[in-house]
Residue frames as a rotation matrix with the C-alpha (Angstrom) as fourth column:
UNK 1
0.507 0.762 0.401 75.41
-0.412 0.624 -0.664 130.86
-0.757 0.172 0.630 124.24
UNK 2
0.831 -0.203 -0.518 77.48
-0.475 0.228 -0.850 130.53
0.291 0.952 0.093 121.10
UNK 3
-0.277 -0.955 0.110 80.69
-0.880 0.206 -0.428 129.62
0.386 -0.215 -0.897 123.05
UNK 4
-0.201 0.276 0.940 78.66
-0.674 0.657 -0.337 127.04
-0.711 -0.701 0.054 124.95
UNK 5
0.812 0.584 0.017 77.49
-0.381 0.551 -0.742 125.54
-0.443 0.596 0.670 121.72
UNK 6
0.450 -0.794 -0.408 81.02
-0.661 0.011 -0.750 125.52
0.600 0.608 -0.520 120.31
UNK 7
-0.322 -0.625 0.711 82.32
-0.945 0.257 -0.202 123.84
-0.056 -0.737 -0.673 123.44
UNK 8
0.417 0.595 0.687 79.87
-0.498 0.782 -0.374 120.93
-0.760 -0.186 0.623 122.86
UNK 9
0.922 -0.014 -0.386 81.68
-0.353 0.372 -0.858 120.16
0.156 0.928 0.339 119.66
UNK 10
-0.026 -0.980 -0.198 85.04
-0.541 0.180 -0.821 119.37
0.841 0.086 -0.535 121.37
UNK 11
0.109 0.051 -0.993 86.15
0.596 0.796 0.106 116.96
0.796 -0.603 0.056 124.03
UNK 12
0.952 0.302 0.050 85.79
0.125 -0.531 0.838 118.19
0.280 -0.792 -0.543 127.63
UNK 13
0.486 -0.823 -0.295 89.52
0.675 0.139 0.725 117.72
-0.556 -0.551 0.623 128.37
UNK 14
-0.354 -0.605 0.713 90.42
0.921 -0.360 0.151 120.14
0.165 0.710 0.685 125.58
UNK 15
0.556 0.819 0.143 88.09
0.801 -0.574 0.170 122.90
0.221 0.020 -0.975 126.78
UNK 16
0.567 -0.400 -0.720 90.66
0.285 -0.725 0.627 125.18
-0.773 -0.561 -0.296 128.57
UNK 17
-0.527 -0.827 0.196 93.05
0.426 -0.057 0.903 124.96
-0.736 0.560 0.382 125.57
UNK 18
-0.305 0.410 0.859 90.26
0.941 -0.007 0.338 125.61
0.144 0.912 -0.384 123.12
UNK 19
0.785 0.499 -0.367 89.11
0.587 -0.789 0.183 128.77
-0.198 -0.359 -0.912 125.08
UNK 20
0.105 -0.831 -0.547 92.77
0.126 -0.534 0.836 129.94
-0.986 -0.157 0.048 124.88
UNK 21
-0.577 -0.357 0.735 92.70
0.710 0.226 0.667 129.19
-0.405 0.906 0.123 121.22
UNK 22
0.348 0.814 0.466 89.62
0.916 -0.401 0.017 131.34
0.200 0.421 -0.885 120.68
UNK 23
0.769 -0.163 -0.619 91.37
0.225 -0.837 0.499 134.22
-0.599 -0.523 -0.607 122.65
UNK 24
-0.262 -0.965 0.023 94.47
0.278 -0.053 0.959 133.86
-0.924 0.258 0.282 120.53
UNK 25
-0.348 0.297 0.889 92.36
0.937 0.074 0.341 133.98
0.035 0.952 -0.304 117.40
UNK 26
0.679 0.729 -0.085 90.64
0.734 -0.675 0.074 137.03
-0.004 -0.113 -0.994 118.58
UNK 27
0.425 -0.633 -0.647 93.96
0.138 -0.661 0.737 138.75
-0.894 -0.403 -0.194 119.30
UNK 28
-0.667 -0.704 0.246 94.95
0.261 0.088 0.961 138.07
-0.698 0.705 0.125 115.69
UNK 29
0.407 0.869 0.280 91.76
0.669 -0.076 -0.739 139.42
-0.621 0.488 -0.613 114.05
UNK 30
0.943 -0.030 -0.330 92.56
-0.237 -0.756 -0.610 141.26
-0.232 0.653 -0.721 110.73
UNK 31
-0.045 -0.998 -0.042 95.87
-0.824 0.013 0.566 139.35
-0.564 0.060 -0.823 110.41
UNK 32
-0.028 -0.095 -0.995 97.00
-0.782 0.622 -0.038 136.54
0.623 0.777 -0.092 108.15
UNK 33
0.908 0.379 0.179 96.30
-0.410 0.718 0.562 133.07
0.085 -0.584 0.807 109.56
UNK 34
-0.211 -0.952 -0.220 99.39
-0.667 0.305 -0.680 131.57
0.715 0.003 -0.699 111.13
UNK 35
0.775 0.621 -0.118 98.26
-0.361 0.588 0.724 128.33
0.518 -0.519 0.680 112.84
UNK 36
0.199 -0.777 -0.597 101.76
0.609 0.576 -0.545 127.31
0.768 -0.255 0.588 113.74
UNK 37
-0.659 -0.433 0.615 102.24
-0.106 -0.756 -0.646 130.51
0.745 -0.491 0.452 115.69
UNK 38
0.169 0.826 0.538 98.85
-0.844 -0.161 0.512 130.00
0.509 -0.540 0.670 117.52
UNK 39
0.706 0.169 -0.688 99.63
-0.024 0.976 0.214 126.42
0.708 -0.134 0.693 118.16
UNK 40
-0.229 -0.956 -0.182 102.93
0.442 0.064 -0.895 127.29
0.867 -0.286 0.408 119.73
UNK 41
-0.517 0.066 0.854 101.37
-0.521 -0.816 -0.252 129.81
0.680 -0.574 0.456 121.98
UNK 42
0.265 0.759 0.595 98.85
-0.953 0.110 0.283 127.33
0.149 -0.641 0.752 123.49
UNK 43
-0.614 -0.584 0.531 100.67
-0.652 0.754 0.076 123.98
-0.445 -0.299 -0.844 123.07
UNK 44
0.433 0.648 0.627 98.71
-0.103 0.726 -0.680 122.25
-0.896 0.230 0.381 120.37
UNK 45
-0.529 -0.666 0.527 99.75
0.427 0.327 0.843 120.79
-0.734 0.670 0.111 117.02
UNK 46
-0.865 0.177 -0.470 98.87
-0.455 -0.671 0.586 122.21
-0.212 0.721 0.660 113.65
UNK 47
-0.751 0.609 -0.256 96.31
0.258 0.628 0.734 119.51
0.608 0.485 -0.629 112.85
UNK 48
-0.300 0.639 -0.708 94.44
0.937 0.057 -0.345 120.39
-0.180 -0.767 -0.616 116.11
UNK 49
-0.514 0.008 -0.858 94.60
0.125 -0.988 -0.084 124.10
-0.849 -0.151 0.507 115.39
UNK 50
-0.929 0.277 -0.245 93.24
-0.296 -0.161 0.941 123.54
0.221 0.947 0.232 111.83
UNK 51
-0.532 0.729 -0.431 90.32
0.698 0.665 0.264 121.53
0.479 -0.160 -0.863 113.35
UNK 52
-0.235 0.406 -0.883 89.45
0.818 -0.409 -0.405 124.20
-0.526 -0.817 -0.236 115.87
UNK 53
-0.809 -0.029 -0.587 89.75
-0.230 -0.903 0.362 127.02
-0.540 0.428 0.724 113.33
UNK 54
-0.859 0.500 -0.113 87.32
0.091 0.366 0.926 125.00
0.505 0.785 -0.360 111.15
UNK 55
-0.281 0.766 -0.578 84.83
0.955 0.283 -0.089 124.97
0.095 -0.577 -0.811 114.00
UNK 56
-0.377 0.090 -0.922 85.08
0.351 -0.907 -0.232 128.77
-0.857 -0.411 0.311 114.44
UNK 57
-0.917 0.070 -0.393 84.48
-0.379 -0.458 0.804 129.28
-0.123 0.886 0.446 110.72
UNK 58
-0.733 0.640 -0.229 81.64
0.370 0.658 0.656 126.78
0.571 0.397 -0.719 110.59
UNK 59
-0.232 0.585 -0.777 80.00
0.941 -0.067 -0.331 128.46
-0.246 -0.808 -0.535 113.53
UNK 60
0.482 0.302 0.822 80.20
0.651 -0.752 -0.105 131.90
0.587 0.586 -0.559 111.90
UNK 61
0.723 -0.290 -0.627 82.41
0.498 -0.411 0.764 133.24
-0.479 -0.864 -0.152 114.66
UNK 62
-0.175 -0.889 -0.424 85.28
-0.073 -0.418 0.906 133.80
-0.982 0.190 0.009 112.28
UNK 63
0.938 0.343 -0.038 85.46
-0.039 -0.005 -0.999 134.65
-0.343 0.939 0.009 108.59
UNK 64
-0.071 -0.972 0.224 88.46
0.464 0.167 0.870 133.77
-0.883 0.166 0.439 106.46
UNK 65
0.736 0.180 -0.652 89.10
-0.358 -0.715 -0.601 136.39
-0.575 0.676 -0.461 103.78
UNK 66
0.547 -0.503 0.669 90.96
0.646 0.762 0.044 134.69
-0.532 0.408 0.742 100.94
UNK 67
-0.250 -0.668 -0.701 93.85
-0.069 -0.710 0.701 136.40
-0.966 0.224 0.131 99.05
UNK 68
0.623 0.310 -0.719 93.60
-0.677 -0.248 -0.693 137.42
-0.393 0.918 0.055 95.51
UNK 69
0.095 -0.541 0.835 94.89
0.099 0.840 0.533 134.51
-0.991 0.032 0.133 93.46
UNK 70
0.571 0.002 -0.821 96.20
-0.759 -0.380 -0.529 135.64
-0.313 0.925 -0.215 90.05
UNK 71
0.902 -0.212 0.375 97.49
0.273 0.954 -0.120 132.63
-0.333 0.210 0.919 88.04
UNK 72
0.570 -0.699 0.432 100.25
0.530 -0.089 -0.843 134.67
0.628 0.710 0.320 86.53
UNK 73
0.357 -0.366 0.860 101.32
-0.576 -0.810 -0.106 136.57
0.735 -0.458 -0.500 89.65
UNK 74
0.297 -0.274 -0.915 103.71
0.459 0.881 -0.115 134.39
0.837 -0.386 0.388 91.73
UNK 75
-0.724 -0.639 0.260 104.61
0.132 -0.498 -0.857 137.18
0.677 -0.586 0.445 94.30
UNK 76
-0.001 0.841 0.541 101.25
-0.586 -0.439 0.681 137.09
0.810 -0.316 0.494 95.96
UNK 77
-0.780 -0.138 0.610 100.73
-0.610 0.389 -0.691 136.00
-0.142 -0.911 -0.388 99.61
UNK 78
-0.565 0.508 -0.651 98.68
-0.196 0.684 0.703 132.87
0.802 0.524 -0.287 99.74
UNK 79
-0.774 0.238 -0.586 97.38
0.619 0.473 -0.626 132.79
0.129 -0.848 -0.514 103.31
UNK 80
0.123 0.909 0.398 93.88
0.568 -0.393 0.723 133.96
0.814 0.137 -0.565 104.17
UNK 81
-0.815 -0.295 0.499 93.25
-0.214 -0.647 -0.732 136.70
0.538 -0.703 0.464 106.73
UNK 82
-0.462 0.578 -0.673 91.15
0.798 0.602 -0.031 136.00
0.387 -0.551 -0.739 109.76
UNK 83
-0.657 0.314 0.686 88.30
-0.333 -0.937 0.109 138.24
0.676 -0.156 0.720 110.93
UNK 84
-0.857 0.412 -0.308 86.24
0.464 0.359 -0.810 137.98
-0.223 -0.837 -0.499 114.08
UNK 85
-0.555 0.642 0.529 82.65
0.484 -0.268 0.833 138.62
0.677 0.718 -0.162 113.26
UNK 86
0.742 0.628 -0.232 81.53
0.518 -0.318 0.794 139.73
0.425 -0.710 -0.562 116.68
UNK 87
-0.077 -0.856 0.512 83.87
0.128 -0.518 -0.846 142.61
0.989 0.001 0.149 117.65
UNK 88
0.404 0.364 0.839 82.29
-0.772 -0.356 0.526 142.86
0.491 -0.860 0.138 121.09
UNK 89
0.998 -0.018 0.058 83.14
-0.006 0.920 0.391 139.27
-0.061 -0.391 0.918 121.80
UNK 90
0.484 -0.865 0.129 86.63
0.515 0.163 -0.842 139.85
0.707 0.474 0.524 120.30
UNK 91
-0.010 -0.361 0.933 87.16
-0.442 -0.835 -0.328 142.69
0.897 -0.416 -0.151 122.84
UNK 92
0.740 0.337 0.581 85.96
-0.667 0.260 0.698 140.57
0.084 -0.905 0.418 125.73
UNK 93
0.957 -0.278 -0.087 88.22
0.274 0.960 -0.053 137.71
0.099 0.027 0.995 124.81
UNK 94
0.079 -0.964 0.254 91.31
0.652 -0.143 -0.744 139.98
0.754 0.225 0.617 124.56
UNK 95
0.020 -0.022 -1.000 90.41
0.990 -0.139 0.022 141.78
-0.140 -0.990 0.019 127.83
UNK 96
-0.911 -0.176 0.374 89.66
0.265 -0.943 0.203 145.17
0.317 0.284 0.905 126.26
UNK 97
-0.162 0.932 -0.323 86.84
0.975 0.203 0.095 146.31
0.154 -0.300 -0.941 128.38
UNK 98
0.108 0.068 -0.992 87.44
0.380 -0.925 -0.022 150.02
-0.919 -0.375 -0.126 128.29
UNK 99
0.734 0.265 0.626 86.62
0.665 -0.092 -0.741 151.73
-0.138 0.960 -0.244 124.93
UNK 100
0.916 -0.389 -0.095 89.06
-0.395 -0.918 -0.049 154.62
-0.068 0.082 -0.994 125.55
UNK 101
0.124 -0.880 0.459 91.93
-0.497 0.345 0.796 152.32
-0.859 -0.327 -0.395 126.41
UNK 102
0.157 -0.002 0.988 91.19
0.665 0.740 -0.104 150.19
-0.730 0.673 0.118 123.25
UNK 103
0.948 0.260 0.182 91.04
0.311 -0.643 -0.700 153.34
-0.064 0.720 -0.690 121.11
UNK 104
0.604 -0.796 0.035 94.61
-0.790 -0.592 0.163 154.32
-0.109 -0.127 -0.986 122.23
UNK 105
0.303 -0.455 0.837 95.90
-0.287 0.794 0.535 150.81
-0.909 -0.403 0.110 121.92
UNK 106
-0.703 -0.593 -0.392 97.84
-0.570 0.140 0.810 148.95
-0.425 0.793 -0.437 119.14
UNK 107
-0.716 0.496 0.492 94.73
0.547 0.836 -0.046 146.75
-0.434 0.236 -0.869 118.64
UNK 108
-0.145 0.767 -0.625 92.47
-0.097 -0.640 -0.762 149.72
-0.985 -0.049 0.167 117.62
UNK 109
-0.410 -0.138 -0.902 93.28
-0.847 -0.309 0.432 149.51
-0.338 0.941 0.010 113.93
UNK 110
-0.974 -0.043 -0.220 92.70
-0.113 0.942 0.316 145.81
0.194 0.333 -0.923 113.75
UNK 111
-0.531 0.836 -0.137 89.29
0.552 0.219 -0.805 146.04
-0.643 -0.503 -0.578 115.63
UNK 112
-0.165 0.492 -0.855 88.26
-0.367 -0.835 -0.410 148.81
-0.915 0.246 0.319 113.36
UNK 113
-0.583 -0.157 -0.797 89.06
-0.810 0.192 0.555 146.97
0.066 0.969 -0.239 110.25
UNK 114
-0.969 0.238 -0.059 87.42
0.245 0.958 -0.152 143.82
0.020 -0.162 -0.987 111.64
UNK 115
-0.341 0.877 -0.339 84.24
0.218 -0.277 -0.936 145.79
-0.914 -0.393 -0.096 112.32
UNK 116
-0.131 0.236 -0.963 84.13
-0.822 -0.569 -0.028 147.22
-0.555 0.788 0.269 108.79
UNK 117
-0.784 -0.283 -0.552 84.81
-0.560 0.706 0.434 143.92
0.267 0.649 -0.712 107.12
UNK 118
-0.909 0.418 -0.009 82.25
0.370 0.795 -0.480 142.13
-0.193 -0.439 -0.877 109.23
UNK 119
-0.214 0.838 -0.502 79.52
-0.083 -0.527 -0.846 144.69
-0.973 -0.140 0.182 108.64
UNK 120
-0.275 0.014 -0.961 80.04
-0.938 -0.226 0.265 144.55
-0.213 0.974 0.075 104.86
UNK 121
-0.944 -0.061 -0.324 79.80
-0.154 0.950 0.270 140.73
0.291 0.305 -0.907 104.95
UNK 122
-0.674 0.730 -0.107 76.69
0.391 0.230 -0.891 140.85
-0.626 -0.643 -0.441 107.09
UNK 123
-0.224 0.606 -0.763 75.17
-0.508 -0.741 -0.440 143.31
-0.832 0.289 0.474 104.69
UNK 124
-0.539 -0.087 -0.838 75.62
-0.809 0.331 0.486 141.02
0.235 0.940 -0.248 101.76
UNK 125
-0.969 0.123 -0.214 74.44
0.164 0.968 -0.188 137.98
0.184 -0.217 -0.959 103.76
UNK 126
-0.496 0.829 -0.259 71.25
0.007 -0.294 -0.956 139.88
-0.869 -0.475 0.140 104.79
UNK 127
0.067 0.472 -0.879 70.51
-0.909 -0.335 -0.249 140.01
-0.412 0.816 0.406 100.93
UNK 128
0.771 0.242 0.589 71.11
-0.123 0.964 -0.235 136.30
-0.624 0.109 0.773 100.57
UNK 129
0.780 -0.507 -0.366 74.42
-0.416 0.017 -0.909 136.77
0.467 0.862 -0.198 98.71
UNK 130
0.830 -0.557 -0.039 77.31
0.479 0.674 0.562 134.45
-0.286 -0.485 0.826 99.35
UNK 131
0.859 -0.448 -0.248 80.51
-0.474 -0.879 -0.051 136.52
-0.195 0.162 -0.967 99.49
UNK 132
0.473 -0.708 0.525 83.07
0.080 0.628 0.774 133.71
-0.877 -0.324 0.354 99.27
UNK 133
-0.006 -0.442 0.897 83.71
0.958 0.256 0.132 134.02
-0.288 0.860 0.421 95.54
UNK 134
0.685 0.333 0.648 83.25
0.553 -0.817 -0.165 137.94
0.475 0.471 -0.743 95.63
UNK 135
0.912 -0.319 0.259 85.54
-0.410 -0.754 0.513 139.09
0.032 -0.573 -0.819 98.34
UNK 136
0.578 -0.796 -0.180 89.29
0.743 0.604 -0.289 138.90
0.338 0.033 0.940 98.61
UNK 137
0.792 -0.435 -0.428 92.30
-0.192 -0.843 0.502 141.01
-0.579 -0.315 -0.752 99.72
UNK 138
0.774 -0.625 0.101 95.57
0.190 0.077 -0.979 141.81
0.604 0.777 0.179 97.98
UNK 139
0.733 -0.673 0.104 99.01
-0.452 -0.366 0.814 141.46
-0.509 -0.643 -0.572 99.47
UNK 140
0.826 -0.504 -0.251 102.32
0.014 0.464 -0.886 140.81
0.563 0.728 0.390 97.71
UNK 141
0.503 -0.699 -0.508 105.87
0.858 0.475 0.195 140.21
0.105 -0.534 0.839 98.77
UNK 142
-0.510 -0.602 0.615 106.71
0.516 -0.786 -0.341 143.85
0.688 0.144 0.711 98.38
UNK 143
-0.763 0.184 -0.620 104.35
0.591 -0.190 -0.784 144.66
-0.262 -0.964 0.036 101.20
UNK 144
-0.813 0.581 -0.044 101.64
-0.558 -0.756 0.343 146.30
0.165 0.303 0.938 99.13
UNK 145
-0.802 0.592 -0.078 98.21
0.562 0.705 -0.431 145.47
-0.201 -0.390 -0.899 100.41
UNK 146
-0.576 0.773 0.266 94.59
-0.505 -0.592 0.628 146.32
0.644 0.227 0.731 99.69
UNK 147
-0.735 0.209 0.645 92.40
-0.602 0.237 -0.762 145.50
-0.312 -0.949 -0.048 102.62
UNK 148
-0.113 0.757 0.644 89.29
0.314 0.642 -0.699 144.25
-0.943 0.123 -0.311 100.64
UNK 149
-0.845 0.023 -0.535 88.40
-0.516 -0.297 0.803 143.77
-0.140 0.955 0.262 97.05
UNK 150
-0.065 0.927 0.368 84.93
-0.130 0.358 -0.925 143.11
-0.989 -0.108 0.097 95.91
UNK 151
-0.976 -0.213 0.034 84.36
-0.007 0.186 0.983 141.37
-0.216 0.959 -0.183 92.54
UNK 152
0.005 1.000 -0.012 81.16
0.096 -0.012 -0.995 142.36
-0.995 0.004 -0.096 90.86
UNK 153
0.879 0.467 0.099 80.35
0.125 -0.025 -0.992 141.74
-0.461 0.884 -0.080 87.11
UNK 154
0.544 -0.704 0.457 83.98
0.801 0.272 -0.534 141.33
0.251 0.656 0.711 86.09
UNK 155
0.316 -0.485 0.815 85.17
-0.146 -0.874 -0.464 144.47
0.937 0.027 -0.347 87.90
UNK 156
-0.104 -0.388 -0.916 87.25
0.909 0.337 -0.246 144.73
0.404 -0.858 0.318 91.12
UNK 157
0.533 0.335 0.777 86.34
0.039 -0.927 0.372 147.36
0.845 -0.168 -0.507 93.57
UNK 158
-0.315 -0.840 -0.443 89.15
0.562 0.211 -0.800 148.17
0.765 -0.501 0.406 95.97
UNK 159
0.768 0.555 0.321 88.49
0.008 -0.509 0.861 149.21
0.641 -0.658 -0.395 99.59
UNK 160
-0.502 -0.863 -0.056 91.05
0.175 -0.038 -0.984 150.57
0.847 -0.504 0.170 102.12
UNK 161
0.631 0.708 -0.318 90.11
0.442 0.009 0.897 150.73
0.638 -0.706 -0.307 105.74
UNK 162
-0.479 -0.840 0.254 91.66
0.387 -0.462 -0.798 153.51
0.788 -0.284 0.547 107.88
UNK 163
0.362 0.569 -0.738 90.93
0.926 -0.126 0.356 154.53
0.110 -0.812 -0.573 111.45
UNK 164
-0.725 -0.586 -0.362 91.37
0.580 -0.803 0.137 158.16
-0.371 -0.111 0.922 110.64
UNK 165
0.257 0.847 -0.465 89.20
0.375 -0.531 -0.760 161.11
-0.891 0.021 -0.454 109.95
UNK 166
0.820 -0.083 -0.567 91.28
-0.497 -0.596 -0.631 162.31
-0.286 0.799 -0.530 107.05
UNK 167
0.421 -0.703 0.574 93.62
0.385 0.711 0.588 159.64
-0.821 -0.027 0.570 105.59
UNK 168
0.181 -0.353 -0.918 94.05
-0.634 -0.755 0.165 161.61
-0.752 0.552 -0.360 102.37
UNK 169
0.699 0.135 -0.702 95.14
-0.703 0.304 -0.642 160.44
0.127 0.943 0.307 98.97
UNK 170
-0.424 -0.901 0.089 98.00
-0.894 0.401 -0.200 158.45
0.145 -0.165 -0.976 100.47
UNK 171
-0.169 0.447 0.878 95.48
-0.466 0.749 -0.471 155.78
-0.868 -0.489 0.082 101.40
UNK 172
0.828 0.548 -0.118 95.23
-0.344 0.330 -0.879 155.05
-0.443 0.768 0.462 97.63
UNK 173
0.115 -0.895 -0.430 98.79
-0.928 -0.251 0.274 154.41
-0.354 0.368 -0.860 96.99
UNK 174
-0.733 -0.389 0.558 98.47
-0.218 0.911 0.349 150.59
-0.644 0.134 -0.753 96.54
UNK 175
0.437 0.888 0.144 95.51
-0.078 0.197 -0.977 150.81
-0.896 0.416 0.155 94.18
UNK 176
0.251 -0.322 -0.913 97.91
-0.933 -0.330 -0.140 151.21
-0.257 0.887 -0.383 91.36
UNK 177
-0.792 -0.505 0.344 98.84
-0.384 0.849 0.363 147.37
-0.475 0.155 -0.866 91.60
UNK 178
0.157 0.868 0.470 95.33
0.114 0.457 -0.882 146.72
-0.981 0.192 -0.027 90.13
UNK 179
0.428 -0.019 -0.903 96.57
-0.806 -0.460 -0.373 147.94
-0.408 0.888 -0.212 86.83
UNK 180
-0.550 -0.741 -0.385 98.50
-0.834 0.505 0.221 144.78
0.030 0.443 -0.896 86.43
UNK 181
-0.553 0.491 0.673 95.49
-0.104 0.761 -0.640 142.53
-0.827 -0.424 -0.370 87.16
UNK 182
-0.869 0.294 0.397 93.29
0.480 0.315 0.819 140.98
0.116 0.903 -0.415 84.31
UNK 183
0.031 0.979 -0.202 89.99
0.982 -0.068 -0.177 142.32
-0.187 -0.192 -0.963 85.88
UNK 184
-0.046 0.086 0.995 88.69
0.301 -0.949 0.096 145.89
0.952 0.304 0.017 85.07
UNK 185
-0.763 -0.281 -0.583 88.95
0.642 -0.220 -0.734 148.24
0.078 -0.934 0.348 88.08
UNK 186
0.314 0.917 0.245 85.68
0.717 -0.398 0.572 149.87
0.622 -0.004 -0.783 89.46
UNK 187
0.346 -0.035 0.937 85.36
-0.389 -0.915 0.109 152.83
0.854 -0.403 -0.331 91.91
UNK 188
-0.259 -0.507 -0.822 87.37
0.584 0.596 -0.551 152.59
0.770 -0.623 0.141 95.03
UNK 189
0.704 0.543 0.457 86.63
-0.111 -0.552 0.826 153.61
0.701 -0.633 -0.328 98.65
UNK 190
-0.651 -0.735 -0.190 88.60
0.151 0.120 -0.981 154.45
0.744 -0.667 0.032 101.76
UNK 191
0.454 0.878 -0.153 86.32
0.259 0.034 0.965 153.64
0.852 -0.478 -0.212 104.62
UNK 192
-0.651 -0.757 -0.054 87.28
0.462 -0.339 -0.819 155.86
0.602 -0.558 0.571 107.55
UNK 193
-0.263 0.490 -0.831 86.07
0.911 -0.159 -0.382 158.23
-0.319 -0.857 -0.404 110.28
UNK 194
-0.970 -0.050 0.238 85.21
0.156 -0.877 0.455 161.09
0.186 0.478 0.858 107.98
UNK 195
-0.650 0.733 -0.202 81.97
-0.022 -0.284 -0.959 162.91
-0.760 -0.618 0.201 108.60
UNK 196
0.562 0.732 -0.385 80.76
-0.445 -0.125 -0.887 162.80
-0.697 0.670 0.256 104.98
UNK 197
0.500 -0.299 0.813 81.53
0.765 0.592 -0.253 161.22
-0.406 0.748 0.525 101.57
UNK 198
0.511 -0.443 -0.736 84.43
-0.380 -0.885 0.268 163.10
-0.770 0.143 -0.621 100.11
UNK 199
0.981 -0.151 0.120 85.91
0.175 0.444 -0.879 162.58
0.080 0.883 0.462 96.63
UNK 200
0.410 -0.901 -0.139 89.57
0.240 -0.041 0.970 161.93
-0.880 -0.431 0.199 96.48
UNK 201
-0.770 -0.525 -0.361 89.83
-0.284 -0.224 0.932 161.71
-0.571 0.821 0.023 92.69
UNK 202
-0.401 0.705 -0.585 87.67
-0.908 -0.224 0.354 160.91
0.119 0.673 0.730 89.78
UNK 203
-0.075 0.364 -0.929 87.35
-0.313 0.876 0.368 157.16
0.947 0.318 0.048 90.83
UNK 204
-0.283 -0.157 -0.946 87.85
0.726 0.609 -0.318 157.06
0.627 -0.777 -0.058 94.59
UNK 205
0.127 0.420 0.899 86.31
-0.344 -0.831 0.437 158.59
0.930 -0.364 0.039 97.68
UNK 206
-0.957 -0.257 0.135 86.40
-0.187 0.190 -0.964 158.69
0.222 -0.947 -0.230 101.38
UNK 207
-0.012 0.975 -0.221 83.34
-0.044 0.220 0.975 156.92
0.999 0.021 0.040 102.88
UNK 208
-0.278 -0.004 0.961 82.26
-0.922 -0.278 -0.268 157.36
0.268 -0.961 0.073 106.53
UNK 209
-0.978 -0.158 -0.139 82.06
-0.105 0.939 -0.327 154.26
0.182 -0.305 -0.935 108.63
UNK 210
-0.490 0.868 0.083 78.40
-0.284 -0.068 -0.957 155.18
-0.824 -0.492 0.279 109.34
UNK 211
0.092 0.476 -0.875 77.67
-0.987 -0.076 -0.145 154.32
-0.135 0.876 0.463 105.67
UNK 212
-0.815 -0.433 -0.384 78.78
-0.492 0.868 0.067 150.72
0.305 0.243 -0.921 106.01
């Protein structure tokens, strides 16, 4: 139904390419947006790709997680990350129709991360809270990344997402970059496949995906 509604917003002659565009976007869930790359794959220009991505965002099918933008930090990545909000649809579009095959695939981590991010966003939305000024991610040119950061009352709460039952303290290794940011740092979490909440240190803990 949703895809039918979206198709009504574009010209009929572009429908096949648009469906390919959606599939390409689904295959890049939890990645930085690269419209030139997607455009080259399906044979459209950047302007068209930008317009079609805007339709996916406006329809709620895709969420763009903006990067942290510190005015004094020039080494930060500036492109948003793209998340499909319906993981079942993302799997359908990317032809993953067998859960076991997906679990063993290279896409498993991206789908897991997308599910966690989408559920957190939906949780805020269900309480009438607009997350656009609250959520961001961190990535710099040195390859250090924090999957999700939530800004609440002047504090940054870092979240890592790991498709593992026991990612250990190594999952916290990039949290140290927060010490150079102007905001205060709150408690951090590693959302994973652990069976219970487990403290990792005095400020950070493992959080089961069932708690999301």
